[in-house]
C-alpha angles and dihedrals in degrees: 000000000000123000092257091052091049091050091050092048091051091047091051092047091051091049090050091051091048092051092047090052091049091050091051090051092049091050089051091050091050092049091050091050091049091050092049091049091049091049093049091049090052091047091050090050091051092048091051091052091053088056 
């Protein structure tokens, strides 16, 4: 491997790691939003029962 190829391989690896980290963060955000939605639905259901 030449120096340029090594540099390119490292750059691609760093980009892959960056994208994986971003994906993990987005999945966590989505899960949090789903949990909040679920909680609010349950709360709404309880409030309706109380009348």
